[in-house]
N, CA, C and O atoms as a Maestro MAE file, in Angstrom:
{
 s_m_m2io_version
 :::
 2.0.0
}

f_m_ct {
 s_m_title
 :::
 protein
 m_atom[288] {
  # First column is atom index #
  i_m_mmod_type
  r_m_x_coord
  r_m_y_coord
  r_m_z_coord
  i_m_residue_number
  s_m_chain_name
  s_m_pdb_residue_name
  s_m_pdb_atom_name
  i_m_atomic_number
  :::
  1 25 15.455 17.296 3.353 1 A "MET " " N  " 7
  2 3 15.745 15.800 3.945 1 A "MET " " CA " 6
  3 2 16.322 15.115 2.961 1 A "MET " " C  " 6
  4 15 15.883 15.104 1.811 1 A "MET " " O  " 8
  5 25 17.549 14.376 3.421 2 A "ASP " " N  " 7
  6 3 17.740 13.578 2.083 2 A "ASP " " CA " 6
  7 2 17.021 12.430 1.315 2 A "ASP " " C  " 6
  8 15 16.339 11.731 2.065 2 A "ASP " " O  " 8
  9 25 17.004 12.078 0.058 3 A "GLU " " N  " 7
  10 3 16.708 11.323 -0.475 3 A "GLU " " CA " 6
  11 2 16.871 9.974 -0.357 3 A "GLU " " C  " 6
  12 15 17.999 9.566 -0.632 3 A "GLU " " O  " 8
  13 25 15.784 8.897 0.088 4 A "LEU " " N  " 7
  14 3 15.834 7.599 0.393 4 A "LEU " " CA " 6
  15 2 16.302 6.644 -0.693 4 A "LEU " " C  " 6
  16 15 15.665 7.022 -1.677 4 A "LEU " " O  " 8
  17 25 16.983 5.721 -1.026 5 A "PRO " " N  " 7
  18 3 17.053 5.239 -2.199 5 A "PRO " " CA " 6
  19 2 15.622 4.012 -2.268 5 A "PRO " " C  " 6
  20 15 15.055 3.380 -1.377 5 A "PRO " " O  " 8
  21 25 15.412 4.080 -3.824 6 A "GLU " " N  " 7
  22 3 13.992 3.901 -4.142 6 A "GLU " " CA " 6
  23 2 13.858 2.717 -3.366 6 A "GLU " " C  " 6
  24 15 12.801 2.784 -2.738 6 A "GLU " " O  " 8
  25 25 14.541 1.545 -3.114 7 A "THR " " N  " 7
  26 3 14.161 0.364 -2.411 7 A "THR " " CA " 6
  27 2 13.716 0.368 -1.114 7 A "THR " " C  " 6
  28 15 12.953 -0.484 -0.660 7 A "THR " " O  " 8
  29 25 14.259 1.487 -0.374 8 A "GLU " " N  " 7
  30 3 13.814 1.569 1.319 8 A "GLU " " CA " 6
  31 2 12.700 2.203 0.858 8 A "GLU " " C  " 6
  32 15 11.671 1.681 1.287 8 A "GLU " " O  " 8
  33 25 12.429 3.688 -0.281 9 A "TRP " " N  " 7
  34 3 11.255 3.942 -0.109 9 A "TRP " " CA " 6
  35 2 10.189 3.561 -0.292 9 A "TRP " " C  " 6
  36 15 9.216 4.055 0.277 9 A "TRP " " O  " 8
  37 25 10.102 2.371 -1.321 10 A "ILE " " N  " 7
  38 3 9.168 1.490 -1.323 10 A "ILE " " CA " 6
  39 2 9.053 0.445 -0.299 10 A "ILE " " C  " 6
  40 15 7.890 0.298 0.079 10 A "ILE " " O  " 8
  41 25 9.673 -0.111 0.108 11 A "ALA " " N  " 7
  42 3 9.952 -0.902 1.700 11 A "ALA " " CA " 6
  43 2 8.718 0.014 2.772 11 A "ALA " " C  " 6
  44 15 7.648 -0.260 3.314 11 A "ALA " " O  " 8
  45 25 9.647 1.241 2.662 12 A "ALA " " N  " 7
  46 3 8.824 2.205 4.001 12 A "ALA " " CA " 6
  47 2 6.987 2.190 3.731 12 A "ALA " " C  " 6
  48 15 6.128 1.842 4.541 12 A "ALA " " O  " 8
  49 25 6.791 2.718 2.243 13 A "CYS " " N  " 7
  50 3 5.831 2.880 1.618 13 A "CYS " " CA " 6
  51 2 5.024 1.777 2.222 13 A "CYS " " C  " 6
  52 15 4.479 1.860 3.323 13 A "CYS " " O  " 8
  53 25 4.990 0.935 1.580 14 A "ALA " " N  " 7
  54 3 4.239 -0.385 1.390 14 A "ALA " " CA " 6
  55 2 4.118 -1.011 3.121 14 A "ALA " " C  " 6
  56 15 3.197 -1.700 3.560 14 A "ALA " " O  " 8
  57 25 5.215 -0.576 3.806 15 A "HIS " " N  " 7
  58 3 5.048 -0.487 5.687 15 A "HIS " " CA " 6
  59 2 3.577 0.432 5.627 15 A "HIS " " C  " 6
  60 15 2.548 -0.042 6.111 15 A "HIS " " O  " 8
  61 25 3.591 1.367 5.183 16 A "GLY " " N  " 7
  62 3 2.334 2.498 5.273 16 A "GLY " " CA " 6
  63 2 1.437 2.330 4.838 16 A "GLY " " C  " 6
  64 15 0.477 3.031 5.158 16 A "GLY " " O  " 8
  65 25 1.334 1.480 4.047 17 A "LEU " " N  " 7
  66 3 0.040 1.270 3.144 17 A "LEU " " CA " 6
  67 2 -0.758 -0.104 3.972 17 A "LEU " " C  " 6
  68 15 -1.960 -0.293 4.155 17 A "LEU " " O  " 8
  69 25 0.647 -1.096 4.445 18 A "GLN " " N  " 7
  70 3 -0.316 -2.222 5.555 18 A "GLN " " CA " 6
  71 2 -0.675 -1.721 6.742 18 A "GLN " " C  " 6
  72 15 -1.227 -2.507 7.511 18 A "GLN " " O  " 8
  73 25 -0.502 -0.600 7.099 19 A "ARG " " N  " 7
  74 3 -1.328 -0.155 8.670 19 A "ARG " " CA " 6
  75 2 -2.851 0.004 8.179 19 A "ARG " " C  " 6
  76 15 -3.852 -0.151 8.879 19 A "ARG " " O  " 8
  77 25 -2.798 0.364 6.752 20 A "HIS " " N  " 7
  78 3 -4.310 0.597 6.577 20 A "HIS " " CA " 6
  79 2 -4.759 -1.090 6.058 20 A "HIS " " C  " 6
  80 15 -5.622 -1.669 6.718 20 A "HIS " " O  " 8
  81 25 -4.363 -1.524 5.318 21 A "TRP " " N  " 7
  82 3 -4.793 -3.006 4.675 21 A "TRP " " CA " 6
  83 2 -3.957 -3.716 5.120 21 A "TRP " " C  " 6
  84 15 -2.875 -3.944 4.579 21 A "TRP " " O  " 8
  85 25 -4.555 -4.409 6.747 22 A "ARG " " N  " 7
  86 3 -3.809 -5.576 6.711 22 A "ARG " " CA " 6
  87 2 -3.914 -6.813 6.417 22 A "ARG " " C  " 6
  88 15 -2.973 -7.510 6.798 22 A "ARG " " O  " 8
  89 25 -4.468 -7.154 6.050 23 A "THR " " N  " 7
  90 3 -5.218 -8.336 5.605 23 A "THR " " CA " 6
  91 2 -4.331 -8.404 3.582 23 A "THR " " C  " 6
  92 15 -4.128 -9.460 2.983 23 A "THR " " O  " 8
  93 25 -4.049 -7.182 3.097 24 A "VAL " " N  " 7
  94 3 -3.513 -7.594 2.090 24 A "VAL " " CA " 6
  95 2 -2.323 -8.123 1.967 24 A "VAL " " C  " 6
  96 15 -1.614 -7.879 2.943 24 A "VAL " " O  " 8
  97 25 -1.696 -8.912 0.944 25 A "ASP " " N  " 7
  98 3 -0.455 -9.578 0.705 25 A "ASP " " CA " 6
  99 2 0.579 -8.634 0.503 25 A "ASP " " C  " 6
  100 15 0.464 -7.891 -0.471 25 A "ASP " " O  " 8
  101 25 1.789 -8.497 1.403 26 A "PRO " " N  " 7
  102 3 2.912 -7.862 1.527 26 A "PRO " " CA " 6
  103 2 3.535 -7.808 -0.017 26 A "PRO " " C  " 6
  104 15 3.882 -6.773 -0.585 26 A "PRO " " O  " 8
  105 25 3.582 -8.819 -0.433 27 A "VAL " " N  " 7
  106 3 3.825 -8.518 -1.948 27 A "VAL " " CA " 6
  107 2 3.267 -7.558 -2.803 27 A "VAL " " C  " 6
  108 15 3.887 -6.822 -3.570 27 A "VAL " " O  " 8
  109 25 2.038 -7.615 -2.620 28 A "GLU " " N  " 7
  110 3 0.792 -6.763 -3.157 28 A "GLU " " CA " 6
  111 2 0.983 -5.074 -3.166 28 A "GLU " " C  " 6
  112 15 0.918 -4.190 -4.020 28 A "GLU " " O  " 8
  113 25 1.258 -5.155 -1.694 29 A "LEU " " N  " 7
  114 3 1.289 -4.099 -1.225 29 A "LEU " " CA " 6
  115 2 2.884 -2.723 -1.587 29 A "LEU " " C  " 6
  116 15 2.961 -1.495 -1.620 29 A "LEU " " O  " 8
  117 25 4.049 -4.101 -1.821 30 A "GLU " " N  " 7
  118 3 5.217 -3.429 -2.390 30 A "GLU " " CA " 6
  119 2 5.030 -3.195 -3.605 30 A "GLU " " C  " 6
  120 15 5.828 -2.435 -4.153 30 A "GLU " " O  " 8
  121 25 3.804 -3.839 -4.473 31 A "ALA " " N  " 7
  122 3 4.104 -3.885 -5.699 31 A "ALA " " CA " 6
  123 2 2.878 -2.599 -6.098 31 A "ALA " " C  " 6
  124 15 2.746 -2.325 -7.291 31 A "ALA " " O  " 8
  125 25 2.079 -1.904 -5.134 32 A "VAL " " N  " 7
  126 3 1.514 -0.679 -4.909 32 A "VAL " " CA " 6
  127 2 2.785 0.398 -4.972 32 A "VAL " " C  " 6
  128 15 3.117 1.229 -5.817 32 A "VAL " " O  " 8
  129 25 3.304 0.025 -3.772 33 A "ALA " " N  " 7
  130 3 4.314 1.126 -3.451 33 A "ALA " " CA " 6
  131 2 5.424 1.581 -4.632 33 A "ALA " " C  " 6
  132 15 5.873 2.676 -4.974 33 A "ALA " " O  " 8
  133 25 5.669 0.043 -5.139 34 A "ALA " " N  " 7
  134 3 6.322 0.641 -6.090 34 A "ALA " " CA " 6
  135 2 5.881 1.696 -7.364 34 A "ALA " " C  " 6
  136 15 6.510 2.700 -7.697 34 A "ALA " " O  " 8
  137 25 4.857 1.276 -7.864 35 A "GLU " " N  " 7
  138 3 4.074 1.668 -8.737 35 A "GLU " " CA " 6
  139 2 4.036 3.540 -8.349 35 A "GLU " " C  " 6
  140 15 4.349 4.425 -9.145 35 A "GLU " " O  " 8
  141 25 3.437 3.786 -6.534 36 A "LEU " " N  " 7
  142 3 3.948 4.899 -6.733 36 A "LEU " " CA " 6
  143 2 4.899 6.024 -6.583 36 A "LEU " " C  " 6
  144 15 4.769 7.247 -6.621 36 A "LEU " " O  " 8
  145 25 6.097 5.057 -6.364 37 A "SER " " N  " 7
  146 3 7.331 5.524 -6.383 37 A "SER " " CA " 6
  147 2 7.715 6.300 -7.725 37 A "SER " " C  " 6
  148 15 8.764 6.876 -8.015 37 A "SER " " O  " 8
  149 25 6.782 6.167 -8.300 38 A "HIS " " N  " 7
  150 3 6.939 6.655 -10.050 38 A "HIS " " CA " 6
  151 2 5.963 7.991 -10.226 38 A "HIS " " C  " 6
  152 15 5.591 8.712 -11.151 38 A "HIS " " O  " 8
  153 25 5.809 7.914 -9.086 39 A "ASP " " N  " 7
  154 3 4.879 9.698 -9.163 39 A "ASP " " CA " 6
  155 2 5.781 10.801 -8.568 39 A "ASP " " C  " 6
  156 15 6.328 10.771 -7.465 39 A "ASP " " O  " 8
  157 25 5.829 11.632 -9.355 40 A "PRO " " N  " 7
  158 3 7.050 12.484 -8.808 40 A "PRO " " CA " 6
  159 2 6.555 13.242 -7.661 40 A "PRO " " C  " 6
  160 15 7.323 13.680 -6.804 40 A "PRO " " O  " 8
  161 25 5.144 13.425 -7.623 41 A "ARG " " N  " 7
  162 3 4.752 14.596 -6.290 41 A "ARG " " CA " 6
  163 2 4.959 13.434 -5.389 41 A "ARG " " C  " 6
  164 15 6.078 13.559 -4.889 41 A "ARG " " O  " 8
  165 25 4.360 12.336 -4.953 42 A "LEU " " N  " 7
  166 3 4.554 11.063 -4.076 42 A "LEU " " CA " 6
  167 2 6.015 10.808 -3.866 42 A "LEU " " C  " 6
  168 15 6.137 10.805 -2.641 42 A "LEU " " O  " 8
  169 25 6.901 10.645 -4.273 43 A "ARG " " N  " 7
  170 3 7.665 10.439 -4.462 43 A "ARG " " CA " 6
  171 2 8.700 11.548 -3.545 43 A "ARG " " C  " 6
  172 15 9.456 11.259 -2.617 43 A "ARG " " O  " 8
  173 25 8.506 12.535 -3.998 44 A "ALA " " N  " 7
  174 3 9.189 13.892 -2.810 44 A "ALA " " CA " 6
  175 2 8.785 13.520 -1.605 44 A "ALA " " C  " 6
  176 15 9.649 13.376 -0.740 44 A "ALA " " O  " 8
  177 25 7.252 13.259 -1.251 45 A "MET " " N  " 7
  178 3 7.234 12.954 0.531 45 A "MET " " CA " 6
  179 2 8.045 11.870 0.921 45 A "MET " " C  " 6
  180 15 8.779 11.168 0.226 45 A "MET " " O  " 8
  181 25 7.805 11.832 2.152 46 A "ARG " " N  " 7
  182 3 8.423 10.582 3.119 46 A "ARG " " CA " 6
  183 2 7.411 9.485 2.832 46 A "ARG " " C  " 6
  184 15 6.207 9.737 2.786 46 A "ARG " " O  " 8
  185 25 7.935 8.192 2.628 47 A "PRO " " N  " 7
  186 3 7.198 7.476 2.503 47 A "PRO " " CA " 6
  187 2 5.661 7.320 3.253 47 A "PRO " " C  " 6
  188 15 4.720 7.067 2.500 47 A "PRO " " O  " 8
  189 25 5.505 7.402 4.089 48 A "VAL " " N  " 7
  190 3 4.666 6.763 5.090 48 A "VAL " " CA " 6
  191 2 3.628 7.744 4.611 48 A "VAL " " C  " 6
  192 15 2.524 7.386 4.201 48 A "VAL " " O  " 8
  193 25 4.102 9.225 4.693 49 A "GLU " " N  " 7
  194 3 3.177 10.466 4.283 49 A "GLU " " CA " 6
  195 2 2.296 10.472 2.528 49 A "GLU " " C  " 6
  196 15 1.267 11.068 2.209 49 A "GLU " " O  " 8
  197 25 3.257 9.507 1.621 50 A "ALA " " N  " 7
  198 3 2.773 9.312 0.289 50 A "ALA " " CA " 6
  199 2 1.367 8.361 0.466 50 A "ALA " " C  " 6
  200 15 0.271 8.378 -0.095 50 A "ALA " " O  " 8
  201 25 2.016 7.462 1.618 51 A "ALA " " N  " 7
  202 3 0.856 6.298 1.586 51 A "ALA " " CA " 6
  203 2 -0.502 6.734 2.087 51 A "ALA " " C  " 6
  204 15 -1.603 6.420 1.633 51 A "ALA " " O  " 8
  205 25 -0.181 7.602 3.217 52 A "ILE " " N  " 7
  206 3 -1.662 8.435 3.712 52 A "ILE " " CA " 6
  207 2 -2.030 9.784 2.621 52 A "ILE " " C  " 6
  208 15 -3.182 10.217 2.644 52 A "ILE " " O  " 8
  209 25 -1.294 10.239 1.943 53 A "GLU " " N  " 7
  210 3 -1.736 10.933 0.904 53 A "GLU " " CA " 6
  211 2 -2.466 9.931 -0.262 53 A "GLU " " C  " 6
  212 15 -3.451 10.495 -0.739 53 A "GLU " " O  " 8
  213 25 -2.266 8.833 -0.730 54 A "TRP " " N  " 7
  214 3 -2.685 8.294 -1.781 54 A "TRP " " CA " 6
  215 2 -4.189 7.380 -1.356 54 A "TRP " " C  " 6
  216 15 -5.040 7.023 -2.171 54 A "TRP " " O  " 8
  217 25 -4.207 7.216 -0.339 55 A "LEU " " N  " 7
  218 3 -4.992 6.532 0.544 55 A "LEU " " CA " 6
  219 2 -6.588 7.261 1.035 55 A "LEU " " C  " 6
  220 15 -7.646 6.674 1.260 55 A "LEU " " O  " 8
  221 25 -6.262 8.806 1.093 56 A "LYS " " N  " 7
  222 3 -6.928 9.512 1.329 56 A "LYS " " CA " 6
  223 2 -8.360 9.379 0.527 56 A "LYS " " C  " 6
  224 15 -9.329 9.641 1.239 56 A "LYS " " O  " 8
  225 25 -8.657 9.021 -0.819 57 A "PRO " " N  " 7
  226 3 -9.710 8.945 -1.036 57 A "PRO " " CA " 6
  227 2 -10.727 7.632 -0.201 57 A "PRO " " C  " 6
  228 15 -11.893 7.763 0.173 57 A "PRO " " O  " 8
  229 25 -10.170 6.844 -0.121 58 A "VAL " " N  " 7
  230 3 -10.188 5.565 -0.028 58 A "VAL " " CA " 6
  231 2 -10.822 5.883 1.708 58 A "VAL " " C  " 6
  232 15 -12.013 5.649 1.914 58 A "VAL " " O  " 8
  233 25 -9.858 6.463 2.974 59 A "ALA " " N  " 7
  234 3 -10.009 6.555 4.260 59 A "ALA " " CA " 6
  235 2 -11.155 7.819 4.101 59 A "ALA " " C  " 6
  236 15 -11.724 7.971 5.181 59 A "ALA " " O  " 8
  237 25 -11.539 8.550 3.291 60 A "CYS " " N  " 7
  238 3 -12.652 9.661 3.267 60 A "CYS " " CA " 6
  239 2 -13.976 8.956 3.097 60 A "CYS " " C  " 6
  240 15 -15.036 9.528 3.352 60 A "CYS " " O  " 8
  241 25 -13.912 7.726 2.670 61 A "GLY " " N  " 7
  242 3 -14.903 7.156 1.677 61 A "GLY " " CA " 6
  243 2 -15.626 7.997 0.671 61 A "GLY " " C  " 6
  244 15 -16.855 8.037 0.606 61 A "GLY " " O  " 8
  245 25 -14.766 8.713 -0.164 62 A "ASP " " N  " 7
  246 3 -14.957 9.164 -1.038 62 A "ASP " " CA " 6
  247 2 -15.366 8.232 -2.522 62 A "ASP " " C  " 6
  248 15 -14.835 8.500 -3.600 62 A "ASP " " O  " 8
  249 25 -16.110 7.418 -2.399 63 A "VAL " " N  " 7
  250 3 -16.305 6.190 -3.647 63 A "VAL " " CA " 6
  251 2 -17.523 6.879 -4.459 63 A "VAL " " C  " 6
  252 15 -18.245 7.557 -3.727 63 A "VAL " " O  " 8
  253 25 -17.797 6.854 -5.450 64 A "GLN " " N  " 7
  254 3 -18.898 7.377 -6.479 64 A "GLN " " CA " 6
  255 2 -20.087 6.401 -5.890 64 A "GLN " " C  " 6
  256 15 -19.917 5.651 -4.929 64 A "GLN " " O  " 8
  257 25 -20.836 6.482 -6.338 65 A "SER " " N  " 7
  258 3 -22.085 5.328 -6.399 65 A "SER " " CA " 6
  259 2 -22.086 4.512 -7.612 65 A "SER " " C  " 6
  260 15 -21.564 5.115 -8.549 65 A "SER " " O  " 8
  261 25 -22.524 3.269 -7.920 66 A "VAL " " N  " 7
  262 3 -22.591 2.693 -9.291 66 A "VAL " " CA " 6
  263 2 -24.299 2.759 -9.708 66 A "VAL " " C  " 6
  264 15 -24.611 2.874 -10.893 66 A "VAL " " O  " 8
  265 25 -25.055 2.700 -8.933 67 A "ARG " " N  " 7
  266 3 -26.329 3.068 -9.108 67 A "ARG " " CA " 6
  267 2 -26.800 2.969 -10.405 67 A "ARG " " C  " 6
  268 15 -26.225 3.835 -11.065 67 A "ARG " " O  " 8
  269 25 -27.655 2.261 -11.170 68 A "GLN " " N  " 7
  270 3 -28.358 2.799 -12.536 68 A "GLN " " CA " 6
  271 2 -29.218 3.080 -12.295 68 A "GLN " " C  " 6
  272 15 -29.888 2.586 -11.388 68 A "GLN " " O  " 8
  273 25 -29.603 4.169 -13.154 69 A "PRO " " N  " 7
  274 3 -30.935 4.869 -13.072 69 A "PRO " " CA " 6
  275 2 -32.044 3.807 -13.178 69 A "PRO " " C  " 6
  276 15 -31.865 2.727 -13.741 69 A "PRO " " O  " 8
  277 25 -32.896 4.081 -12.753 70 A "GLY " " N  " 7
  278 3 -34.122 3.331 -12.471 70 A "GLY " " CA " 6
  279 2 -33.944 1.908 -11.575 70 A "GLY " " C  " 6
  280 15 -34.957 1.257 -11.318 70 A "GLY " " O  " 8
  281 25 -32.896 1.546 -11.206 71 A "ARG " " N  " 7
  282 3 -32.680 0.444 -10.154 71 A "ARG " " CA " 6
  283 2 -32.447 1.240 -8.730 71 A "ARG " " C  " 6
  284 15 -31.917 2.351 -8.718 71 A "ARG " " O  " 8
  285 25 -32.989 0.428 -7.265 72 A "ILE " " N  " 7
  286 3 -32.558 0.562 -6.460 72 A "ILE " " CA " 6
  287 2 -31.472 0.333 -5.585 72 A "ILE " " C  " 6
  288 15 -31.451 0.864 -4.475 72 A "ILE " " O  " 8
  :::
 }
 m_bond[287] {
  # First column is bond index #
  i_m_from
  i_m_to
  i_m_order
  :::
  1 1 2 1
  2 2 3 1
  3 3 4 2
  4 3 5 1
  5 5 6 1
  6 6 7 1
  7 7 8 2
  8 7 9 1
  9 9 10 1
  10 10 11 1
  11 11 12 2
  12 11 13 1
  13 13 14 1
  14 14 15 1
  15 15 16 2
  16 15 17 1
  17 17 18 1
  18 18 19 1
  19 19 20 2
  20 19 21 1
  21 21 22 1
  22 22 23 1
  23 23 24 2
  24 23 25 1
  25 25 26 1
  26 26 27 1
  27 27 28 2
  28 27 29 1
  29 29 30 1
  30 30 31 1
  31 31 32 2
  32 31 33 1
  33 33 34 1
  34 34 35 1
  35 35 36 2
  36 35 37 1
  37 37 38 1
  38 38 39 1
  39 39 40 2
  40 39 41 1
  41 41 42 1
  42 42 43 1
  43 43 44 2
  44 43 45 1
  45 45 46 1
  46 46 47 1
  47 47 48 2
  48 47 49 1
  49 49 50 1
  50 50 51 1
  51 51 52 2
  52 51 53 1
  53 53 54 1
  54 54 55 1
  55 55 56 2
  56 55 57 1
  57 57 58 1
  58 58 59 1
  59 59 60 2
  60 59 61 1
  61 61 62 1
  62 62 63 1
  63 63 64 2
  64 63 65 1
  65 65 66 1
  66 66 67 1
  67 67 68 2
  68 67 69 1
  69 69 70 1
  70 70 71 1
  71 71 72 2
  72 71 73 1
  73 73 74 1
  74 74 75 1
  75 75 76 2
  76 75 77 1
  77 77 78 1
  78 78 79 1
  79 79 80 2
  80 79 81 1
  81 81 82 1
  82 82 83 1
  83 83 84 2
  84 83 85 1
  85 85 86 1
  86 86 87 1
  87 87 88 2
  88 87 89 1
  89 89 90 1
  90 90 91 1
  91 91 92 2
  92 91 93 1
  93 93 94 1
  94 94 95 1
  95 95 96 2
  96 95 97 1
  97 97 98 1
  98 98 99 1
  99 99 100 2
  100 99 101 1
  101 101 102 1
  102 102 103 1
  103 103 104 2
  104 103 105 1
  105 105 106 1
  106 106 107 1
  107 107 108 2
  108 107 109 1
  109 109 110 1
  110 110 111 1
  111 111 112 2
  112 111 113 1
  113 113 114 1
  114 114 115 1
  115 115 116 2
  116 115 117 1
  117 117 118 1
  118 118 119 1
  119 119 120 2
  120 119 121 1
  121 121 122 1
  122 122 123 1
  123 123 124 2
  124 123 125 1
  125 125 126 1
  126 126 127 1
  127 127 128 2
  128 127 129 1
  129 129 130 1
  130 130 131 1
  131 131 132 2
  132 131 133 1
  133 133 134 1
  134 134 135 1
  135 135 136 2
  136 135 137 1
  137 137 138 1
  138 138 139 1
  139 139 140 2
  140 139 141 1
  141 141 142 1
  142 142 143 1
  143 143 144 2
  144 143 145 1
  145 145 146 1
  146 146 147 1
  147 147 148 2
  148 147 149 1
  149 149 150 1
  150 150 151 1
  151 151 152 2
  152 151 153 1
  153 153 154 1
  154 154 155 1
  155 155 156 2
  156 155 157 1
  157 157 158 1
  158 158 159 1
  159 159 160 2
  160 159 161 1
  161 161 162 1
  162 162 163 1
  163 163 164 2
  164 163 165 1
  165 165 166 1
  166 166 167 1
  167 167 168 2
  168 167 169 1
  169 169 170 1
  170 170 171 1
  171 171 172 2
  172 171 173 1
  173 173 174 1
  174 174 175 1
  175 175 176 2
  176 175 177 1
  177 177 178 1
  178 178 179 1
  179 179 180 2
  180 179 181 1
  181 181 182 1
  182 182 183 1
  183 183 184 2
  184 183 185 1
  185 185 186 1
  186 186 187 1
  187 187 188 2
  188 187 189 1
  189 189 190 1
  190 190 191 1
  191 191 192 2
  192 191 193 1
  193 193 194 1
  194 194 195 1
  195 195 196 2
  196 195 197 1
  197 197 198 1
  198 198 199 1
  199 199 200 2
  200 199 201 1
  201 201 202 1
  202 202 203 1
  203 203 204 2
  204 203 205 1
  205 205 206 1
  206 206 207 1
  207 207 208 2
  208 207 209 1
  209 209 210 1
  210 210 211 1
  211 211 212 2
  212 211 213 1
  213 213 214 1
  214 214 215 1
  215 215 216 2
  216 215 217 1
  217 217 218 1
  218 218 219 1
  219 219 220 2
  220 219 221 1
  221 221 222 1
  222 222 223 1
  223 223 224 2
  224 223 225 1
  225 225 226 1
  226 226 227 1
  227 227 228 2
  228 227 229 1
  229 229 230 1
  230 230 231 1
  231 231 232 2
  232 231 233 1
  233 233 234 1
  234 234 235 1
  235 235 236 2
  236 235 237 1
  237 237 238 1
  238 238 239 1
  239 239 240 2
  240 239 241 1
  241 241 242 1
  242 242 243 1
  243 243 244 2
  244 243 245 1
  245 245 246 1
  246 246 247 1
  247 247 248 2
  248 247 249 1
  249 249 250 1
  250 250 251 1
  251 251 252 2
  252 251 253 1
  253 253 254 1
  254 254 255 1
  255 255 256 2
  256 255 257 1
  257 257 258 1
  258 258 259 1
  259 259 260 2
  260 259 261 1
  261 261 262 1
  262 262 263 1
  263 263 264 2
  264 263 265 1
  265 265 266 1
  266 266 267 1
  267 267 268 2
  268 267 269 1
  269 269 270 1
  270 270 271 1
  271 271 272 2
  272 271 273 1
  273 273 274 1
  274 274 275 1
  275 275 276 2
  276 275 277 1
  277 277 278 1
  278 278 279 1
  279 279 280 2
  280 279 281 1
  281 281 282 1
  282 282 283 1
  283 283 284 2
  284 283 285 1
  285 285 286 1
  286 286 287 1
  287 287 288 2
  :::
 }
}
């Protein structure tokens, strides 16, 4: 696959993120995508695939409980 220029990769990744987070400001999603573009593992993927990969913990509900001992 030919490597996309960084600006195009970021725009496409932000679009992929927006599919999941429709209410988040697109400018914020572009900032997240720009950060993701600096991760060599994610940058080697197609932009939408990178967004999906990065979102996996959120999409799978893999969130740790912050319950304190002795409290319900």
